[in-house]
NUKE-265355 format. One line per 2 residues: number of its first residue (from 1); their letters; for each residue x, y, z of C-alpha. Coordinates in steps of 0.5 Angstrom, whole numbers. Example, Ala and Ser with C-alpha at 12.3 -4.5 7.8 and 13.67 -1.06 7.14 Angstrom:
BEGIN
1> AS> 25 -9 16  27 -2 14
END
This chain:
BEGIN
1> MT> -223 -54 98  -217 -51 94
3> RI> -210 -48 92  -204 -47 86
5> QI> -198 -49 80  -195 -54 73
7> VG> -196 -58 67  -194 -65 65
9> AA> -194 -71 61  -200 -76 61
11> FA> -199 -84 62  -203 -90 62
13> LS> -204 -95 67  -203 -102 63
15> AL> -208 -107 66  -215 -110 63
17> LC> -218 -104 59  -225 -102 62
19> AP> -227 -98 55  -228 -100 48
21> SV> -222 -100 44  -221 -93 40
23> EA> -217 -91 34  -211 -87 36
25> TS> -211 -80 36  -206 -74 35
27> PK> -203 -72 42  -204 -65 40
29> LD> -209 -61 45  -212 -55 42
31> TA> -210 -50 48  -210 -44 43
33> GI> -217 -45 41  -219 -46 48
35> AK> -215 -40 51  -220 -34 51
37> YV> -225 -38 55  -221 -40 61
39> YP> -216 -37 66  -213 -32 65
41> MN> -216 -29 59  -223 -30 60
43> RP> -223 -25 66  -227 -19 65
45> GS> -225 -12 66  -226 -10 74
47> AA> -226 -4 78  -219 -2 80
49> DP> -218 -5 87  -218 1 91
51> VY> -215 2 98  -220 8 101
53> MP> -217 14 105  -220 14 112
55> DG> -225 19 110  -227 15 103
57> ES> -227 22 99  -220 19 95
59> YL> -217 12 94  -210 9 92
61> VM> -209 5 86  -202 2 84
63> SA> -200 5 77  -199 1 71
65> DK> -191 0 72  -192 -2 79
67> RR> -187 3 81  -192 9 84
69> IL> -198 9 88  -203 14 86
71> RY> -209 18 89  -216 19 86
73> NT> -222 23 88  -227 18 89
75> AD> -233 22 87  -231 24 80
77> GK> -225 19 79  -220 25 77
79> EL> -212 24 79  -210 28 85
81> DP> -203 28 88  -199 21 88
83> VF> -197 19 95  -191 14 93
85> DA> -186 14 88  -181 8 88
87> AT> -176 13 84  -175 18 89
89> TR> -176 15 96  -171 17 102
91> ES> -167 13 106  -168 6 103
93> SI> -171 4 96  -174 -2 93
95> KG> -172 -5 87  -176 -8 82
97> EI> -184 -8 82  -189 -7 88
99> EG> -193 -12 88  -198 -9 93
101> FI> -199 -5 99  -203 -3 105
103> LS> -205 3 108  -205 5 115
105> PD> -211 6 120  -210 14 120
107> GS> -208 14 113  -201 17 114
109> KL> -196 11 112  -196 5 107
111> LV> -194 -2 108  -191 -4 101
113> WN> -188 -10 99  -185 -14 93
115> DS> -181 -21 92  -187 -25 95
117> EP> -187 -33 95  -193 -37 97
119> VY> -194 -40 104  -201 -44 103
121> RR> -207 -42 99  -208 -35 102
123> SS> -202 -33 105  -195 -31 103
125> KA> -189 -28 105  -185 -22 102
127> RH> -180 -16 103  -184 -11 106
129> YI> -183 -4 107  -186 2 111
131> YE> -187 9 108  -188 15 111
133> IK> -192 19 106  -191 26 109
135> RN> -184 26 110  -183 21 104
137> IL> -179 16 108  -178 9 106
139> RP> -175 4 111  -175 -4 111
141> LS> -180 -7 116  -175 -11 119
143> KE> -167 -10 119  -166 -17 121
145> DN> -170 -21 116  -171 -21 109
147> KQ> -178 -23 109  -184 -23 113
149> QA> -191 -25 114  -198 -22 116
151> PL> -196 -15 118  -201 -12 122
153> FS> -201 -4 123  -203 -2 130
155> PD> -209 3 131  -205 9 132
157> SR> -201 7 126  -194 8 130
159> MV> -193 0 130  -193 -6 126
161> AF> -193 -13 128  -191 -19 124
163> VV> -189 -26 123  -182 -29 122
165> DN> -180 -36 122  -187 -37 126
167> NI> -185 -32 131  -188 -25 132
169> RI> -184 -18 132  -186 -11 133
171> RK> -183 -6 129  -184 1 133
173> WD> -183 7 127  -182 13 132
175> YD> -176 9 135  -174 5 129
177> TE> -173 -1 133  -175 -8 132
179> VP> -178 -12 139  -179 -20 139
181> VT> -185 -22 142  -185 -29 142
183> TD> -178 -34 141  -181 -41 141
185> GA> -183 -41 134  -181 -47 130
187> KN> -183 -50 124  -188 -56 124
189> KI> -188 -55 132  -190 -48 134
191> IN> -193 -42 130  -195 -36 133
193> GI> -199 -30 130  -201 -34 124
195> PD> -205 -40 123  -203 -47 121
197> WV> -205 -50 114  -212 -53 116
199> YE> -214 -46 119  -212 -42 113
201> EE> -215 -47 108  -222 -48 112
203> FS> -223 -42 116  -220 -37 111
205> AV> -215 -34 116  -208 -31 115
207> CS> -207 -27 121  -208 -29 128
209> MA> -207 -23 132  -211 -17 134
211> WA> -209 -10 137  -212 -7 143
213> PD> -215 0 141  -211 3 146
215> NM> -205 0 142  -202 -2 149
217> TL> -204 -10 148  -203 -15 142
219> CF> -207 -21 143  -205 -27 139
221> LK> -206 -35 138  -201 -40 139
223> YN> -202 -46 135  -198 -52 137
225> ET> -198 -57 132  -193 -62 135
227> DV> -197 -68 135  -201 -67 128
229> PE> -199 -72 123  -194 -70 118
231> YF> -195 -70 111  -190 -70 105
233> LT> -190 -69 98  -185 -70 93
235> MY> -182 -65 89  -179 -65 82
237> RG> -175 -60 77  -181 -59 73
239> AC> -182 -55 67  -186 -49 70
241> DP> -181 -45 74  -177 -51 74
243> RD> -173 -53 81  -166 -54 78
245> EY> -164 -57 85  -168 -63 84
247> TL> -166 -64 77  -163 -71 78
249> YP> -166 -73 85  -173 -71 87
251> GQ> -174 -67 94  -179 -66 99
253> YR> -184 -61 102  -186 -63 109
255> YK> -192 -60 113  -197 -62 118
257> YP> -204 -64 115  -209 -67 120
259> VA> -214 -72 117  -221 -73 119
261> GE> -221 -76 126  -213 -75 128
263> KN> -210 -69 132  -211 -62 131
265> SY> -206 -57 133  -207 -55 140
267> VT> -209 -47 140  -208 -42 146
269> LH> -210 -35 147  -205 -30 149
271> SY> -204 -23 151  -197 -19 150
273> DV> -196 -12 154  -193 -7 149
275> DN> -190 -3 155  -187 -9 160
277> RK> -186 -14 154  -190 -19 158
279> IK> -194 -25 155  -200 -27 159
281> DV> -204 -34 158  -211 -33 157
283> KL> -215 -40 159  -222 -41 156
285> PD> -227 -44 161  -230 -49 156
287> SR> -227 -56 155  -231 -57 149
289> IE> -227 -52 145  -223 -55 139
291> YI> -222 -49 135  -221 -41 135
293> PR> -223 -39 128  -223 -31 130
295> IA> -220 -26 135  -222 -18 135
297> FA> -223 -13 139  -229 -9 140
299> PG> -229 -2 137  -226 3 142
301> NP> -225 -2 148  -219 -5 150
303> DC> -222 -9 155  -226 -13 151
305> LL> -223 -18 146  -228 -22 142
307> TV> -226 -29 142  -230 -34 137
309> TL> -230 -41 139  -232 -48 136
311> NR> -233 -55 138  -230 -60 134
313> DQ> -237 -62 131  -237 -55 129
315> NR> -245 -55 131  -244 -50 137
317> LE> -241 -43 137  -239 -39 143
319> IY> -237 -32 143  -233 -30 149
321> SV> -231 -23 152  -224 -23 154
323> NP> -220 -18 158  -213 -19 156
325> RS> -210 -15 162  -214 -19 167
327> TV> -215 -25 163  -222 -26 165
329> SK> -227 -28 160  -234 -28 160
331> SL> -239 -32 155  -243 -27 151
333> IV> -247 -31 145  -248 -38 144
335> EE> -250 -40 137  -252 -48 136
337> AK> -254 -51 130  -261 -55 131
339> SG> -259 -60 126  -253 -61 121
341> WL> -247 -56 122  -246 -48 123
343> NP> -246 -44 117  -238 -42 117
345> MA> -241 -35 115  -243 -34 123
347> YE> -236 -34 125  -232 -32 119
349> NL> -237 -26 117  -238 -23 124
351> TL> -238 -16 124  -236 -11 130
353> RD> -240 -4 130  -239 1 135
355> DC> -246 0 137  -247 -7 137
357> IV> -245 -14 134  -248 -17 128
359> LF> -248 -24 127  -251 -29 121
361> SE> -255 -34 124  -259 -40 121
363> RT> -264 -41 127  -270 -40 123
365> GW> -268 -45 117  -265 -39 113
367> NH> -259 -35 114  -260 -28 117
369> LY> -257 -22 121  -258 -21 128
371> KY> -256 -15 133  -253 -17 139
373> SY> -250 -12 145  -243 -12 147
375> AG> -246 -15 154  -249 -21 150
377> SL> -256 -19 150  -260 -20 143
379> IG> -262 -13 140  -266 -16 135
381> PI> -266 -19 128  -264 -14 122
383> TS> -267 -19 116  -272 -24 116
385> GD> -276 -29 111  -276 -35 107
387> YD> -269 -33 103  -262 -33 105
389> VT> -258 -27 106  -251 -28 103
391> AY> -247 -22 105  -247 -16 110
393> YG> -244 -9 108  -245 -5 114
395> CD> -249 1 117  -248 8 114
397> AL> -249 15 118  -256 15 118
399> GN> -257 8 120  -259 5 114
401> EY> -257 -3 113  -254 -5 107
403> YQ> -253 -13 105  -254 -18 99
405> AE> -259 -23 99  -264 -27 94
407> PA> -270 -24 92  -275 -26 97
409> TG> -281 -28 92  -281 -35 95
411> NI> -279 -38 88  -274 -43 87
413> SD> -271 -39 82  -269 -34 87
415> AL> -263 -38 88  -260 -36 82
417> NR> -260 -28 83  -257 -24 88
419> VV> -259 -17 90  -256 -11 94
421> YR> -261 -8 99  -261 -2 103
423> LT> -266 -3 109  -268 3 113
425> PK> -270 0 120  -274 6 123
427> SG> -279 5 117  -278 -2 115
429> KK> -277 0 108  -273 -4 104
431> EE> -270 -2 97  -267 -6 92
433> LT> -260 -2 89  -259 -7 84
435> AA> -264 -11 79  -268 -17 82
437> EG> -266 -21 76  -258 -22 76
439> WG> -252 -22 81  -251 -15 84
441> SA> -245 -14 90  -242 -8 93
443> SF> -236 -6 96  -236 0 101
445> TP> -231 6 103  -229 5 111
447> AM> -234 11 112  -240 8 108
449> NY> -241 14 104  -239 11 97
451> YT> -240 4 94  -239 1 88
453> VN> -244 -4 85  -242 -10 81
455> YS> -248 -12 77  -248 -18 71
457> NA> -253 -23 69  -252 -29 65
459> TT> -252 -25 58  -248 -19 60
461> PP> -241 -18 63  -240 -14 69
463> VY> -241 -7 70  -238 -3 75
465> TL> -242 4 78  -240 8 83
467> HA> -246 11 88  -246 16 94
469> TR> -250 13 100  -254 20 100
471> GK> -255 21 93  -255 18 86
473> TR> -250 14 81  -244 18 81
475> RI> -240 15 75  -239 8 71
477> IE> -233 6 73  -232 0 68
479> DN> -238 -3 63  -234 -8 59
481> SD> -236 -6 53  -230 -8 49
483> YA> -230 -15 53  -237 -16 51
485> AR> -235 -15 44  -230 -21 44
487> YA> -235 -26 46  -241 -23 42
489> GA> -245 -29 39  -242 -34 44
491> PQ> -247 -40 46  -251 -37 52
493> KE> -254 -41 58  -261 -43 59
495> FF> -264 -44 66  -269 -50 67
497> TM> -271 -54 73  -272 -61 74
499> QS> -275 -66 79  -271 -71 83
501> DG> -274 -75 88  -280 -70 88
503> VS> -275 -64 89  -274 -59 84
505> LN> -267 -57 82  -264 -51 79
507> GY> -260 -52 72  -257 -49 66
509> MI> -255 -52 59  -251 -49 54
511> KP> -253 -51 47  -248 -53 42
513> AG> -247 -47 37  -251 -48 31
515> FN> -256 -52 35  -261 -56 31
517> QN> -267 -58 35  -267 -65 30
519> ER> -260 -67 32  -258 -71 38
521> YP> -252 -68 41  -247 -71 46
523> VI> -247 -69 53  -242 -66 58
525> IW> -245 -66 65  -241 -61 70
527> QY> -242 -61 77  -239 -59 84
529> SG> -244 -61 89  -241 -59 95
531> PG> -245 -57 101  -247 -50 101
533> SQ> -244 -49 94  -247 -46 88
535> EV> -246 -47 81  -252 -45 77
537> FN> -253 -37 78  -255 -32 74
539> RW> -249 -28 73  -244 -27 68
541> QM> -239 -33 67  -234 -34 61
543> DW> -231 -41 62  -229 -48 58
545> DV> -236 -50 58  -238 -44 52
547> YA> -232 -47 48  -234 -54 49
549> AG> -241 -52 46  -238 -49 40
551> QG> -234 -56 39  -241 -59 39
553> FL> -243 -61 46  -249 -60 50
555> VV> -246 -58 57  -251 -58 63
557> CV> -250 -57 70  -255 -58 76
559> DG> -254 -56 83  -257 -62 87
561> RG> -259 -63 94  -254 -60 99
563> TG> -252 -54 95  -253 -47 97
565> GR> -258 -42 97  -264 -46 98
567> GT> -264 -45 106  -262 -50 111
569> AF> -266 -56 110  -264 -57 103
571> RN> -257 -56 105  -257 -61 111
573> VV> -260 -67 108  -253 -69 106
575> YR> -251 -69 114  -247 -75 116
577> QL> -248 -78 109  -244 -74 104
579> GK> -245 -77 97  -252 -80 98
581> YE> -257 -75 95  -251 -72 91
583> TI> -251 -78 87  -258 -80 87
585> DQ> -259 -73 84  -254 -73 79
587> LN> -256 -80 76  -263 -76 75
589> VA> -260 -71 72  -257 -76 67
591> RY> -264 -79 66  -267 -72 65
593> VA> -262 -70 60  -263 -77 56
595> SL> -270 -76 55  -269 -69 51
597> PY> -270 -70 44  -264 -67 42
599> AD> -259 -70 47  -256 -77 45
601> SS> -257 -82 51  -251 -86 49
603> RI> -246 -81 49  -247 -77 56
605> GI> -241 -76 60  -240 -73 67
607> AG> -234 -69 70  -232 -65 76
609> WS> -226 -62 80  -224 -63 87
611> YG> -231 -64 91  -234 -65 84
613> GY> -229 -70 82  -231 -74 88
615> EA> -238 -74 86  -236 -75 78
617> LM> -233 -82 81  -239 -83 86
619> CA> -243 -83 79  -239 -87 75
621> TA> -238 -92 80  -246 -93 81
623> KS> -248 -99 78  -254 -96 74
625> AP> -249 -91 72  -251 -88 65
627> YA> -245 -85 63  -240 -86 57
629> AA> -234 -83 60  -232 -79 66
631> VA> -227 -74 68  -225 -73 75
633> IA> -220 -67 77  -216 -67 83
635> PV> -222 -71 86  -223 -74 94
637> TS> -223 -81 94  -224 -82 101
639> WR> -226 -77 106  -221 -81 111
641> FY> -216 -78 107  -218 -71 107
643> DS> -217 -65 112  -221 -65 119
645> IY> -224 -59 119  -228 -60 112
647> SE> -229 -67 113  -232 -67 120
649> RF> -236 -61 119  -241 -65 115
651> LL> -239 -72 117  -237 -72 124
653> TP> -230 -76 126  -229 -83 123
655> QQ> -230 -85 130  -237 -82 131
657> NA> -239 -84 124  -235 -90 121
659> SG> -241 -91 116  -241 -84 113
661> YD> -234 -85 111  -235 -92 108
663> DS> -239 -91 102  -234 -87 98
665> PL> -230 -88 91  -225 -92 94
667> TR> -230 -97 96  -233 -97 90
669> AA> -228 -97 85  -229 -105 83
671> DL> -236 -102 80  -233 -97 75
673> QC> -238 -97 69  -234 -93 64
675> PL> -228 -90 61  -225 -85 66
677> LM> -220 -80 66  -216 -77 72
679> MY> -212 -71 73  -208 -68 79
681> GT> -202 -64 81  -197 -68 84
683> AD> -196 -62 89  -203 -61 91
685> DN> -203 -60 98  -210 -60 99
687> VH> -213 -66 96  -207 -70 96
689> PE> -204 -75 90  -206 -81 95
691> NT> -213 -80 93  -212 -81 86
693> LE> -207 -87 87  -210 -91 92
695> FV> -216 -91 87  -212 -93 82
697> AQ> -209 -99 86  -216 -101 87
699> LQ> -218 -101 80  -212 -105 79
701> QN> -214 -110 84  -220 -111 80
703> GL> -217 -112 73  -219 -105 71
705> AC> -216 -99 69  -217 -91 67
707> DM> -213 -86 64  -209 -81 68
709> FV> -206 -74 66  -201 -71 71
711> FP> -198 -64 73  -191 -64 76
713> NM> -191 -59 82  -198 -57 81
715> NH> -202 -55 86  -210 -56 87
717> SI> -211 -50 82  -207 -53 77
719> NG> -206 -46 74  -199 -44 73
721> CD> -196 -43 66  -203 -43 63
723> AR> -204 -50 65  -211 -49 66
725> RV> -212 -49 59  -209 -56 58
727> VY> -213 -59 64  -220 -57 60
729> AK> -217 -58 53  -215 -65 55
731> MI> -222 -66 58  -225 -64 52
733> DY> -221 -68 48  -223 -74 52
735> FK> -230 -73 51  -229 -72 44
737> KY> -226 -79 44  -231 -83 48
739> L> -237 -79 47
END
């Protein structure tokens, strides 16, 4: 659940107040004081986002002026020859700054772009150019259209497939030509080669095309969303990036959005022959197929397109090998959840190596890695044990496997930490490449000869170091020492465990600045609580909660049942009944905190964003709610309003599980127990404003009211024009008022 953009005015709904009267306060928010604790000022330094050359021995980064692309030696970080300078290109030129670039598979060309505009949360369209490095030649990607989407190099780097107005085209560099592949694309009807809204949001997809290794075939998905119900959002002029066309009359943004139980796009698979320019339809044999979240060719095999499919319940995965020329398909792998849903890592993080397929599976109750042949036979597990593997990085030339996982000691506190491991399959030796306590992650070069480690813990900002897979640490890239000095003396997280219905839960608290054991402090409970999520971890995170502690609040966060890092059984307890155990656990968090000698049990508040906003409302409408105030930011108030893929993954459809949808904030509004602040963006294409407004309507029907703060033209992330600081400043101001 997620997305972005503006800042607006507050208004109060007049009706019977559900809160005690308080003295008037100044409308001025402390946005200046909170600024360094929230996005974007709270971000530590990081390793430059490198694009590695195919051999991994050098990498490319954009210059500070965003007009050049520079090359550096990987081992020592020394600058080599620049590969692109916008001031000296031949044939064409780029005006303004470069926003990004992609390196071709053979390292001979670049795709550079600027003037981008967002489409959905992950996708955008922009002015793209192809640059041939050796000849210093720059040409527009398309001669016919200004902006393109999802450009994809062919394996030989001589062609680029891309999408314009929902149709696929191919740019052929050698002939300087542009060839249409599809012509039936139409807004809110037919989409070729790029996903619809719900696929992008819930399957993390931005491109639905795949080139064959021999460059002769382009395969793609077609999304027919004609029968998907249309949603629209009202657009205003606003004050952040103002839309002058809406100065006097608002406009509308319309798009297709399938809510739970409604029709999804009908998705089909097709192959395009580059030589004869013919499209073939590929029909998959199973009527249970609802989704095709990924397509990709097996390395070096143009006759093997791996096609990943899911049923609508998202508890059965089947991978097919498709011959794009004959259109014949063969089932290779079937993976089914024993109970609950399939972990999305199974289909979103599938790895296709030269020698095998690497699949994530929770078949043992923990998330582990398994190797399959391209004939579909199980070769065997790579990892095993009572812990979750959370990332797979690949295999080096010596056969060593690299992955990220929790330390496998059997303690629930292991879920707080992540370690980068190297496994030598022949000997079975498992080596920790990062500390057992803290949070380690890694990124590797394409050749798996170098990797960059990012390590931090709750008290230490990230340190980035470069390593060679056949050697020791090469250099420190970024140690964030200046950044750490900025936050020296700030309140820090303290981890704890607590019991809820006999189950141990992980939590952290941040005690107020100048903490005195003999004082009793107001409490803010922050949580997200969504299935498979995690908020409590031993990783550096500087955010609003540190600022709130500096303002005299005790901030507490606990990951309840249903969250991630604790195995399948711990997570799947929420299946078909979202909100039940999450609410029990968060109510028990409040009771646990109330028992602490330094917490004021009469001044406890709860807050959250998105799923966390939903859970804040579930808690605030519980008849035994012990809260003095609640804040819900962009909350879901009924899963019947939310998108099909996310809602049905955990609840099935409303037709299958009506009772799972019936217990929601919307149906519990009459039981609101405390003062409530709701905030949302009017252009939230993810969790629609409808969620908040329908909840407010139910309050009014029952003689209740809440406070609201609205961000015109902002989306789900509410972070344009420094609006994020306004969100948190308003939340803290509200808790100061009522706690």
